[in-house]
TILUM-730733 format. One record per residue: residue number from 1; residue in one letter; x, y, z of N, C-alpha, C in turn. Coordinates in pm, 1 decimal. Each point is the difference from the previous one (the first is absolute). Layout:
residues N
   resi   resn       n.xx       n.yy       n.zz      ca.xx      ca.yy      ca.zz       c.xx       c.yy       c.zz
    NUM      a          X          Y          Z          X          Y          Z          X          Y          Z
...
***
This chain:
residues 262
   resi   resn       n.xx       n.yy       n.zz      ca.xx      ca.yy      ca.zz       c.xx       c.yy       c.zz
      1      m       99.1     -121.6        1.6      -93.1      116.8       -0.5       69.8      129.8        0.0
      2      k        4.7       83.9      -86.9       61.8      135.5      -21.8     -100.9      112.5       23.0
      3      i       40.7       88.0      107.9      -88.8       87.0       48.8       84.9      137.2      -19.9
      4      i      -72.5       98.1      -50.1       46.4      148.8       17.0      -75.8       82.2       60.6
      5      v       56.9       72.3      106.6      -68.8      101.8       87.1       39.4      132.1      -43.4
      6      c      -85.6       88.9      -32.3       19.0      139.2      -40.5      -14.7       66.0      132.3
      7      v      104.5       76.1       42.0       -8.0       85.4      105.9       25.7      151.4      -14.0
      8      k      -22.0       59.0       85.9       30.6      172.6       -3.8       50.6       53.2      113.2
      9      q      115.2       72.9      -28.4       56.6       99.5      111.0     -107.7      124.0        3.6
     10      v      -46.6       23.7      117.8      -92.3      122.2       10.2       58.5       97.1      115.6
     11      p      -16.0      131.5      -30.2       42.9       84.5       99.9      -83.9        1.7      139.8
     12      n       87.1       -3.9      118.0      -81.6      -13.1      129.6     -113.2      129.5      -11.2
     13      t     -111.3      -41.7       59.5     -129.8      104.8      -17.9       52.0      118.4       68.0
     14      t       82.7        6.7       83.2       51.2      118.4       84.9      109.0       90.4      -92.0
     15      e       41.9      -63.9     -110.9      113.1       70.3      -54.1      -36.4       15.3     -157.1
     16      i     -112.0       37.4      -35.8      -42.5        3.0     -131.1       15.2      135.6      -48.5
     17      r       71.7        7.3     -122.7       26.6      148.3      -57.6      -17.8      -14.2     -155.7
     18      i      -49.3       95.6      -49.3      -54.8       24.5     -144.8      107.7       82.6      -74.5
     19      d       46.8      -40.5     -118.1       85.0       70.2      -85.4      -87.6      113.4      -71.4
     20      p       26.9      142.2       24.4      -98.3       79.2      -48.0       12.6       33.0     -136.0
     21      l       79.8      -55.9      -69.8        4.9        7.5     -148.5      -72.2     -111.3      -59.6
     22      t       27.7     -124.7       25.6      -73.4     -109.6      -40.6     -123.7      -39.1       51.1
     23      n      -17.2       58.8      131.0     -122.6      -57.8       75.6        2.3     -154.3       33.5
     24      t      126.9      -49.0        6.2        0.1     -149.5       45.2       73.9       -3.3      136.3
     25      l      -22.3     -123.2       42.5       87.4      -30.3      139.3      137.1        8.1       -7.8
     26      v       69.2       77.7       80.9      156.2        9.3       18.1       46.1     -132.1       93.8
     27      r       69.3      -94.1      -72.5       49.1     -118.7       70.7      134.9       11.1       39.8
     28      e       81.4       65.8      -78.3      134.6        4.0       46.5       26.9       59.6      110.6
     29      g       64.0      -43.4      122.6       23.7       60.8      110.2      -97.5       -2.1       94.1
     30      v     -113.8      -76.9      -10.3     -109.4       -9.2       64.5      -10.4     -122.5       69.4
     31      e      -39.5       -0.8      133.0       -3.1     -125.7       74.4     -105.8      -89.9      -65.6
     32      s       36.4     -115.0      -22.2      -99.8      -83.4      -82.9      -11.0     -151.3       66.7
     33      i     -111.4      -72.6      -23.1      -24.0     -125.5       58.6      -73.1      -74.6     -104.6
     34      l        9.0     -126.2       15.3      -57.4     -108.1      -72.8     -168.5       32.6       13.5
     35      n      -63.2       -0.7     -109.5     -142.2       33.2        3.5      -64.2     -106.3       73.2
     36      p      -71.0       38.7      110.5      -61.0      -99.8      101.8      -81.1     -104.7      -73.1
     37      f      -82.5       36.3      -89.8      -79.4      -93.6      -87.8       94.9     -114.7      -71.2
     38      d      116.6       26.8      -28.2       81.9      -84.3      -64.5       45.2     -107.6       73.7
     39      t       11.7       15.4      134.2       55.6      -89.8       96.9     -120.3     -137.6        3.7
     40      y     -117.5       24.2      -24.9      -82.6     -117.3      -21.4       25.5      -77.9      -95.2
     41      a       21.2       73.2     -131.1       39.3      -48.6     -137.2      121.4     -108.9       11.7
     42      i      119.1       70.2       65.4      112.5      -79.6       41.6      -26.7      -95.5       86.1
     43      e      -82.0        9.6       97.9      -35.9     -127.5       88.8      -63.1     -122.7      -66.3
     44      e      -95.9       37.7      -67.4      -87.5     -128.3      -93.2       98.9      -40.7     -106.1
     45      a       84.5       58.0      -65.9       86.5      -44.3      -95.9      103.8     -105.2       68.2
     46      v       54.5       40.0      112.1       96.8      -80.2       83.3      -72.3     -126.1       61.3
     47      r     -130.8       24.0       44.3      -79.9     -103.7       51.6        0.4     -121.0     -110.7
     48      l      -42.9       49.2     -121.4      -20.1      -93.8     -120.3      135.0      -72.5      -25.5
     49      k      102.9       70.6       -3.8      121.6      -55.6      -37.1       47.6     -102.4      110.0
     50      e      -17.5        9.5      128.4       29.4      -87.6      102.0      -98.5     -123.9      -39.4
     51      q     -118.6        8.9      -29.9      -90.8     -106.2      -31.5       19.1      -76.8      -90.0
     52      f       22.9       68.7     -123.0       19.7      -52.7     -138.1      141.5      -21.1      -55.4
     53      g       83.4       83.8       60.6      129.1       11.6      -44.8       17.4      102.2     -117.1
     54      g      109.0       36.7      -32.3       30.2       91.2     -102.6       95.4      122.8       20.6
     55      t      -44.2      114.0      -62.7       78.5      109.6       42.2      -84.1      131.3        4.2
     56      v       51.0      109.7       88.6     -103.0      118.4        5.2      100.8      114.4      -49.4
     57      t      -28.6       69.9      -91.2       77.3      130.1      -38.0      -79.0      121.5       21.2
     58      a       75.1      109.1       83.5      -75.3      110.5       23.4       57.1       93.2     -108.9
     59      l     -105.2       93.2      -61.8       28.4       92.0     -105.3      -49.5      154.5       49.7
     60      c       86.0       85.1       -5.6      -46.6      127.2       39.8       68.7      108.8      -93.2
     61      m      -88.5       85.7      -43.4       38.4      124.1      -90.0       36.2      103.7       99.0
     62      g      111.7       69.9      -24.5       26.9      127.6       98.0      139.6       56.7      -11.9
     63      p       35.9       87.7       85.4      127.5       48.0       -9.2       91.8      -85.2       62.1
     64      p      134.1       21.1        6.2       89.3     -101.1       54.1      -36.1      -46.2      158.8
     65      q      -41.5      109.7       62.3      -25.5      -19.5      147.7     -105.1     -126.0       27.9
     66      a      -64.0      -32.2     -107.6     -120.7      -99.5       -8.8       74.3     -131.4       40.3
     67      e      116.1      -27.3      -21.0       86.6     -124.5       22.0      -20.2      -40.2      154.1
     68      e      -18.7      118.6       89.8      -36.1      -52.5      137.5     -109.3      -72.4        3.6
     69      t     -125.9       27.7      -67.6     -136.7      -69.7       17.2       30.9     -144.3      -53.3
     70      l       75.1        5.2     -104.7       27.1     -157.5      -55.8       66.9      -84.7       91.4
     71      r      106.8       66.5       66.5       69.6      -84.9      106.8      -89.0      -38.4      127.1
     72      e     -102.7       91.8        8.2      -85.7      -23.7      114.5      -93.2     -139.4      -41.7
     73      a      -34.6       17.3     -122.3      -70.6     -129.5      -75.4       79.5     -135.7       22.8
     74      v      133.1       23.7      -16.5       82.2     -128.0       22.6      -17.5      -54.2      152.7
     75      s        8.9       96.6       67.6       -1.3      -40.5      149.1     -122.7      -58.3       45.3
     76      l     -107.8       18.6     -102.9     -127.8      -63.1       28.7      -23.1     -103.1      -67.8
     77      g       95.4      -65.4      -77.4       -3.1     -127.5      -57.2       11.1       -5.2     -145.4
     78      v       31.4      117.0      -65.9       16.0        3.9     -136.3      106.3      -44.2      -54.0
     79      d       17.5      -73.9     -124.3      125.4      -45.7      -40.4       88.3       73.4     -103.5
     80      e      -66.0       73.3      -75.9       72.9       84.4      -94.6      -65.8      149.8      -10.4
     81      i       79.4       92.2      -13.0      -46.9      140.1       -8.5       47.9       45.5     -142.8
     82      v      -94.5      107.2      -72.2       34.5       73.0      -97.7      -66.5      138.1        9.0
     83      l       99.1       96.5      -16.4      -38.7      142.8        5.6       -2.1       60.5     -147.5
     84      l     -114.0       74.5        1.9      -12.1       67.9     -143.6       46.9      150.8       35.3
     85      s      113.4       54.2      -37.8       15.2      140.0       33.6       72.2       65.7     -131.4
     86      d      -50.0      113.4       -9.0       30.4       76.1     -141.0      -74.3      124.9       34.6
     87      r       75.4      114.5      -39.9      -74.6      135.7       30.0     -112.1        7.1     -107.1
     88      r       16.9      -71.5      -98.1     -117.3       -4.6      -93.6     -129.4      -60.6       23.7
     89      f       -5.0      -67.0      116.2      -98.9      -40.9       47.3      -80.6       88.0       96.4
     90      a       58.3      110.5       40.6      -47.6      107.3      108.9     -111.1       45.9      -53.5
     91      g     -109.1       24.9       96.9     -132.5       70.4      -37.1     -101.1      -89.6      -79.1
     92      a       11.2     -130.1       10.5      -85.8      -89.9      -68.1     -146.2        0.0       80.8
     93      d      -84.7       -1.0      -76.8     -152.7      -25.4       63.8       -6.8     -171.1       -6.6
     94      t     -133.5      -29.8       50.5      -12.7     -151.7        9.7       14.3      -70.7     -142.4
     95      w      -33.4       73.6      -98.2        5.6      -93.5     -141.9      143.1       -8.2      -14.5
     96      a       95.5      108.4        3.1      139.6      -11.4      -43.2       70.1      -92.0       88.5
     97      t      -41.5       -4.3      132.3       71.7      -82.5      102.5      -39.2     -134.7      -24.3
     98      s     -119.2      -31.1      -16.7      -42.5     -140.7      -32.2       63.8      -42.8     -127.8
     99      l       14.7       79.7      -88.6       59.5      -37.4     -128.4      149.2      -36.8       -1.4
    100      t       74.6       63.8      103.0      140.2      -14.1       46.4       13.1     -135.0       66.7
    101      l      -88.1      -20.9       98.3       22.2     -117.7       79.9      -46.3     -127.9      -97.0
    102      a      -99.2       19.7      -81.0      -33.9     -124.0      -90.2      117.9      -20.9      -82.1
    103      a       67.2       97.2      -46.5      119.7      -35.5      -80.4       99.5      -74.4       70.3
    104      a       24.0       50.7      133.6      112.9      -68.0       66.9      -51.4     -157.2       40.0
    105      i     -118.6      -22.4       13.2      -65.6     -119.8       45.7        5.9      -80.3     -124.5
    106      s      -38.0       51.2     -124.2       41.5      -72.2     -139.2      153.5      -52.6      -10.9
    107      k       85.8       72.5       44.6      163.8      -15.3      -15.6       22.0      -95.6      101.9
    108      i      -62.3       -5.3      130.1       59.4      -99.2       98.2      -83.1     -140.7      -42.5
    109      g     -122.2        9.7      -64.0      -56.6     -120.6      -70.6      -32.0     -131.3       82.5
    110      g      -57.7      -77.0      -58.9      -36.8     -141.1       73.9      -66.5       -4.8      123.8
    111      y      -79.4      129.5       24.9      -85.1       -1.2      127.7     -122.5      -66.4        4.2
    112      d      -43.3      -31.8      117.1     -138.1      -49.9       14.2      -88.0       77.9       63.7
    113      l       29.8       81.7      101.8      -71.6       95.8       63.4       73.5      149.9       35.6
    114      v      -99.9       99.5      -15.1       80.6      138.4       32.7      -77.8       34.6      113.0
    115      f       44.3       40.2       93.1      -76.8       51.9      120.8       31.4      159.5        5.2
    116      t      -99.7       70.0       51.7       18.3      136.6       35.9      -91.0       38.9      135.1
    117      g       49.3      104.9       66.1     -111.3       34.7      117.0     -116.7       76.0      -81.5
    118      q     -103.9        5.8       85.0     -131.9       52.4      -60.7       19.0      150.0      -78.0
    119      q      103.4       62.4       84.7       28.9      157.7      -48.7      133.2       51.9       74.1
    120      a       30.9      114.1      -42.4      105.8       59.6       71.5      -34.8      133.2       76.1
    121      i       28.8        3.2      127.1      -56.4      111.1       85.9       45.0      131.7      -47.2
    122      d       82.8       23.6      -97.9       27.7      122.2      -38.8      -80.7       70.2     -123.1
    123      g      -67.2     -115.6      -74.9      -97.1       47.6     -134.2     -135.0      -46.7       39.8
    124      d       -0.4     -136.3       76.3     -146.7      -58.7       20.6      -79.5      -34.4     -125.0
    125      t       63.7      -16.8     -113.0      -90.7      -19.1     -123.8      -35.0     -136.7      -11.6
    126      a       85.2      -92.1       31.6      -22.8     -147.3      -27.2      -33.3      -32.2     -146.4
    127      q       67.8       63.1      -74.3       19.7      -17.6     -141.3      108.1      -67.2      -66.7
    128      v      114.3      -25.0       63.1      117.6      -54.7      -36.5      -12.2     -139.3      -28.9
    129      g      -42.4      -77.2       95.3      -25.3     -133.8        0.1      -79.3      -40.8     -130.1
    130      p     -107.6       44.9       -4.8      -88.3       -5.2     -125.2       54.5       52.2     -133.3
    131      g       91.7       97.8        5.9       81.3       50.1     -118.9       97.0      -96.8      -36.8
    132      i       57.6      -47.6       99.4      108.7     -131.1      -37.7      -66.7      -96.9      -71.7
    133      a     -117.1      -50.4       54.7      -66.3     -122.4      -78.7      -41.1       54.0     -133.6
    134      a      -35.8      111.9      -21.9      -48.6       47.4     -122.7      112.6        6.5     -104.8
    135      h      103.9       51.3       48.7      124.8        2.2     -122.3       42.4     -129.0      -26.1
    136      l        5.1      -93.8      108.1       54.2     -139.5      -18.1     -114.2      -96.6      -85.1
    137      d     -121.1       67.0       18.5     -119.9      -61.1      -61.0       -0.5     -164.4       56.1
    138      i      -14.5       21.1      150.5      -26.7     -134.7       73.3     -113.4       25.7       92.6
    139      r      -41.8     -109.3       74.9     -119.8       22.3       73.6       22.1       65.1      138.9
    140      q      -82.2       62.7       65.1       22.7       80.6      122.8     -129.1      -22.3       98.2
    141      a       37.3       23.9      141.3     -102.5      -10.0       75.0       40.5      114.5      103.2
    142      c      -72.9       83.2       42.1       43.9      119.7       96.6      -76.0      -29.3      136.7
    143      f       53.8       63.5       90.6      -61.7       -6.2      147.6       -1.2     -137.6       41.9
    144      v       93.9      -96.3      -25.7       -1.5     -127.0       39.7       13.4       -4.0      151.9
    145      r      -76.2      -96.1       59.5       11.3      -12.1      164.0       38.0     -148.5       26.6
    146      g       18.0      -74.2      -74.3       29.7     -151.3       17.7       22.7      -72.2     -107.8
    147      i      102.9      -92.9      -14.1       39.3      -90.5      -87.2      -39.9     -145.4       51.1
    148      e      -96.5      -66.1      -68.2      -41.8     -123.8       50.6       55.5      -93.7      -82.1
    149      e       44.9        9.5     -117.5       71.6     -143.2      -68.6       90.3       44.5     -101.2
    150      l      108.8      -44.8      -29.0       95.1       29.4      -92.5       61.8     -134.4      -67.2
    151      t      -24.8       21.2     -143.0       76.8     -101.4      -57.4       94.1       40.7     -114.2
    152      d       64.9      -88.1      -70.4       89.2       50.7     -109.8      -65.9       95.7     -108.9
    153      r     -141.4      -41.7       -3.8      -83.6       60.3     -112.3      -78.5      111.2       40.5
    154      e      -46.0       -2.5      128.1     -119.2      106.3       39.1       12.5       26.2      157.9
    155      v      -85.7       99.8       32.6        0.1       34.8      146.8     -137.5       29.3       22.9
    156      t      -52.2      -34.7      117.4     -146.4       36.7       46.1       22.5       70.7      125.4
    157      l      -74.2      115.6      -12.7       21.6      103.9      122.7     -127.8       59.3       36.7
    158      q        2.1       88.1       77.1     -111.5       79.6       60.1       32.2      149.9      -20.7
    159      r     -106.7       47.7      -63.3       11.2      143.2      -33.9      -82.0       91.1       80.4
    160      l       53.3       97.0       84.6      -98.6       67.2      109.9      -80.3       96.3      -73.7
    161      m     -139.6       -4.5       32.6      -95.4       75.6      -55.0      -83.1       77.8      129.2
    162      e      -82.2      105.4      -16.0      -54.8       68.0       82.0      -84.9      -82.4       92.8
    163      d      -62.4     -110.2      -32.3     -103.2      -71.8       36.3       58.4     -155.9       43.8
    164      g      119.1      -25.2      -14.2       50.5     -135.3       19.6      127.3      -16.1      -76.6
    165      y       -1.3     -102.1      -87.5      119.6      -24.0      -97.3      -58.0      -92.8      -98.0
    166      d       89.4       12.7     -139.8      -33.7      -90.7      -85.4      106.6      -99.5        2.9
    167      r      -34.8     -138.2      -59.6      100.5      -96.4       -7.4       28.0        1.9     -173.8
    168      l      121.2       25.0      -25.6       60.1       -6.5     -138.7       91.2     -109.7      -11.6
    169      k        6.7      -41.9     -130.9      113.2      -84.6      -58.8       60.6       53.8     -111.6
    170      l      142.8       19.4        7.6       45.8       77.1     -112.9      118.8     -103.3      -63.3
    171      k       16.5        9.9     -122.3      119.0      -87.4      -71.1      129.4       70.4       29.9
    172      l       87.9      -46.5       17.4      146.6       55.6       13.4       60.7       31.9     -147.4
    173      p       86.7       91.4      -15.0       34.6      111.7       97.8     -112.9       92.4       40.6
    174      a        4.4       77.2      110.9     -100.5       67.1       35.9       74.0      127.7       96.9
    175      v      -59.4      110.0       18.1       22.4      113.5       89.3      -93.3       -2.6      114.8
    176      i       35.2        8.5      118.9      -74.8        5.5      105.9       36.3      111.1       85.6
    177      t      -96.5       83.6       48.2       12.0      107.2       93.4      -74.7      -43.8      127.9
    178      v       78.9        1.6       99.5      -55.0      -32.4      149.4      -28.4      108.9       73.3
    179      v     -103.5      -58.2      104.1      -22.7      106.4       97.5       44.8      -70.1      160.6
    180      k       14.7      105.8       74.4       46.6      -37.8      120.8      -42.8     -130.9       80.0
    181      e     -148.1      -20.4      -35.2      -56.6      -97.7       73.6       48.4     -140.3      -50.3
    182      i       83.3       -5.3      -87.6       53.7     -129.8      -52.6      108.1      -64.8       91.3
    183      n       69.6       51.0       77.8       99.0      -56.7       64.1       54.3      106.1      137.0
    184      t       97.7      -41.9       72.4       57.8       86.6       89.3      155.6        1.3      -23.4
    185      p       63.1       98.3      -63.5      142.2        0.0      -50.2       87.8      -38.2      128.2
    186      r       85.0      -70.5      -25.4      114.2      -49.8       85.5      110.8      108.0       27.3
    187      l       64.7       17.8      122.6      124.9       77.0       10.2      121.1      -53.7      -73.5
    188      p       85.3       78.8      -27.0      120.7      -43.4      -57.1       76.5     -110.4      109.5
    189      s       57.2      -78.5      -64.0       78.7     -106.1       67.5      146.9       34.7       21.7
    190      l       69.7      -51.0       67.8      147.1       22.4        5.9       73.3      -49.2     -114.3
    191      r      -48.4     -130.3      -73.7       60.5      -44.7     -107.3      -54.1       83.0     -107.1
    192      g     -113.6       53.4       -4.1      -36.0       75.4      -94.2       67.3      131.5      -30.0
    193      k       35.9       79.5      128.4       71.9      115.2       17.8      143.4      -10.8      -63.6
    194      r       46.4     -120.7       37.5      148.6      -51.6      -68.3       -5.2       18.2     -154.0
    195      n     -108.4      -71.9      -40.0      -21.1      -35.0     -144.6      -24.4      121.5      -72.9
    196      a      -74.0      105.8       70.2      -18.4      119.1      -71.2      128.5       75.8      -11.5
    197      r      122.4        4.0       80.2      107.7       70.0       -2.0       69.9      -46.4     -141.5
    198      t       -1.9     -119.7      -14.2       92.8      -60.6     -114.1      -84.4      -24.9     -138.9
    199      a     -139.0       -2.6        2.0      -69.9      -18.9     -133.5       47.5       83.2     -113.5
    200      e        1.9      -84.0      -84.2       41.1       81.7     -134.6     -113.9       71.8      -61.3
    201      l       19.7      127.8      -39.3      -91.6      105.1      -35.1       13.7        8.4     -139.9
    202      k      -95.9      -16.6      -99.0       -1.1       20.5     -137.2      -59.8      133.7      -25.9
    203      v       64.4       98.6      -57.7      -50.9      126.0      -35.0      -29.7       16.6     -162.5
    204      w     -112.4       19.5      -29.9      -40.1       11.9     -139.3      -47.1      157.5      -28.3
    205      n       46.9       37.0     -124.4      -42.4      135.5      -41.0     -107.1       -8.1     -116.2
    206      a      -22.7      111.4      -61.0     -111.1      -10.0     -124.4       62.7      -69.7     -118.2
    207      d      136.4       -2.8       -6.4       46.8      -50.4     -113.2        9.4     -139.9       10.5
    208      d       21.2      -63.4      131.8        0.6     -139.0       28.5     -143.9      -46.5      -28.4
    209      l     -105.2       76.2       13.8     -125.2      -58.6       -2.3      -50.0       26.0     -156.4
    210      g       78.2       62.4      -61.2      -44.0       11.5     -161.0     -112.6       96.6      -11.5
    211      l       -6.0      104.0      102.2     -117.7       96.3        4.8       43.9      142.5      -56.7
    212      d      -85.4       66.7      -89.8       12.3      123.7      -53.2      -36.0       99.3      102.1
    213      e      109.1      105.6      -14.7      -37.4      118.3       93.4     -144.0       69.6      -20.7
    214      k      -52.0      -19.7     -113.0     -133.9       59.7       -5.7     -129.7      -69.3       82.6
    215      e       39.1     -128.7       28.6     -113.7      -82.3       77.6       24.1      -25.0      146.9
    216      i      104.5       64.1       41.3       41.3      -15.8      148.4       10.0      149.8       79.3
    217      g       -1.6      -13.9      119.1       14.1      133.3       94.9     -121.2       96.0      -53.4
    218      l       25.8      111.6       23.0      -90.4      121.1      -33.0      -25.5      -10.3     -146.0
    219      n       79.3      -26.6      -83.9      -23.3      -17.6     -153.1     -112.7      -87.7      -33.5
    220      g       -5.9     -110.5       83.9      -83.6     -101.4      -48.0     -138.3      -19.9       83.0
    221      s       -1.7      116.3       93.9     -111.8        2.8       86.3     -125.0      105.4      -65.5
    222      p     -110.6      -80.0      -43.5      -98.9       75.7      -29.7      -71.7       66.6       77.4
    223      t       17.1      -13.4      144.2      -55.6       86.2       99.2      110.8       68.7       72.9
    224      q        2.5      123.4       32.4       72.9       70.9       83.0      -37.6       81.0       99.9
    225      v       39.2       50.9      105.3      -33.9       74.1      100.1       20.6      150.1      -29.5
    226      v     -107.3       70.6      -24.8      -14.5      144.6      -34.4       30.9       93.6      113.2
    227      t      -51.6      -20.0      109.1        8.5       70.5      127.6      -24.2      -77.0      103.4
    228      i       59.7       24.6      124.0      -29.9      -48.9      115.2      -17.4      108.4       97.8
    229      f     -112.1       -9.0       80.4      -40.9       85.2      111.4      -72.8      -57.9      121.4
    230      t      -13.8       69.1       83.2      -77.1      -37.6      139.6     -141.9       67.4      -35.3
    231      p      -88.1      -74.2       14.2     -137.9       35.2      -14.0      -36.2       97.3      117.8
    232      k      -80.3       85.6      -36.2      -48.8       98.4      108.5     -139.5      -61.1       65.3
    233      h      -28.6        5.1       99.5     -106.1      -51.8       81.6      -59.7      106.2       58.8
    234      d     -123.3       53.8      -32.5      -77.3      110.6       55.2     -112.3      -74.7       90.2
    235      k       13.7       40.2      121.2     -106.8      -53.4       96.8      -88.7      112.5       56.5
    236      q     -133.9      -27.7      -17.2      -85.6       82.8       83.3      -72.1      -49.8       94.8
    237      t       32.6       34.0      129.7      -59.8      -67.0      120.1      -95.8       91.6       54.3
    238      e     -104.1      -50.9       71.1      -79.4       63.9       87.4      -20.3      -85.0      149.4
    239      k       -1.9       56.4      105.7      -21.2      -37.1      127.4     -114.9       51.5       73.4
    240      f      -82.0     -113.0       24.5     -125.8       28.3       80.6       -0.5      -58.1      149.0
    241      s      -47.0       83.4       75.6       -3.9      -58.1      135.5     -161.6      -12.7       45.6
    242      v      -32.7     -109.7      -17.4     -170.8      -21.5       39.3       -2.4     -120.9       98.3
    243      p     -124.0      -12.7       46.2      -19.6     -107.1      102.3       -6.1     -123.3      -78.0
    244      p       25.4     -117.8       54.5      -20.4     -127.9      -84.0     -126.1      -22.6      -54.4
    245      s     -100.7       33.9       76.8     -125.5       -6.1      -50.9      -32.5       65.1     -138.5
    246      e       78.1      103.3      -28.9      -15.6       73.4     -141.0      112.4      -25.6      -88.7
    247      a       96.3      -74.0       37.0      116.3      -28.3      -78.3      -43.0      -72.5     -124.8
    248      a      -92.5     -115.9        9.1      -39.1      -74.1     -103.8      -72.7       61.9     -113.3
    249      d     -105.1       74.9       48.4      -66.2      106.2     -110.0       88.5       95.1      -64.5
    250      l       98.8       40.8       73.2       94.2      107.0      -65.8       86.1      -76.3     -105.8
    251      i       38.9     -134.8       44.4       76.8      -50.4     -112.7      -84.9      -34.7     -122.7
    252      i     -117.2      -61.5       19.7      -82.0      -19.1     -102.3      -29.1      113.9     -104.5
    253      q      -20.1      116.2       72.9      -27.1      137.2      -66.4      134.7       40.2      -91.2
    254      r      120.2      -19.5       55.3      107.0       46.5      -87.5       23.9      -95.2     -105.2
    255      l       -5.6     -127.2       26.4       16.6     -111.6     -125.6      -97.2       30.6      -83.6
    256      d     -129.6       37.5       29.5      -95.5       27.5     -107.3       27.3      118.1      -75.2
    257      r       52.6      104.8       54.8       66.1      107.5      -67.6       92.3      -26.1     -102.6
    258      i      101.0     -100.2       56.7      121.2      -31.1      -90.8      -53.5      -77.1     -118.1
    259      t      -76.7      -96.4       20.6      -57.0      -82.1     -126.3      -79.7      107.3      -93.4
    260      k      -49.6       79.1       39.6      -79.5      100.0      -64.5       96.5      124.1      -76.3
    261      g      120.0      -15.1       30.1       89.6      104.2      -40.1      -11.0      137.4       66.9
    262      g      -57.3      -18.0      137.8       -2.7      135.0       69.7      113.2       20.6       73.6
***
């Protein structure tokens, strides 16, 4: 079983800064962490490897500092790590990002499953996983809360829904995005930490992936952030001091006025 996990290094929520020229996140020099949702994807991939054998490769697109995130993935049980790092990748939206990741997955080749977390905490779009599946033209399932059965040809899983879950059966290869209900991520082991220090890191750029500059980064992004601002919240409040016996009638009167536009 050959599994690929796509992970992302995201800014710590207390350290987010925006480039005023490009309106994109500033990542260089900012304290970053492994996207929390991706830890569940790593855990599920490692559990399947332990059960069925095979390898797990962690794939990340980001600046050179994202190497730290990939080595953290090794400490959690990942076998191989690949970093996609190129200034030409900068500013990519979800379309360009998923295209780049898909190209790397194709270069790795021979995979059975591709895991991602349900979303990244810096964008919250939940679009990259499905985008990867679309670019690779393979099956996908999002918001997966459990894997029931896995063979060399297909996987049976539970997809979380608002009123319960669906049971799906997908032919391999497939892309699966997972929710936190799927497992409890492990802590790094001492052996994992030692492995993380010595693991070989492969670094690929746009040329290695055979990608044209026009289809990656800002150039290849059909959506771009035009402006970023903090919305204004205008609050109009009224305070009434009335006996409890009159409060209910007063609330009803006020609600009635609101519903009628008064």
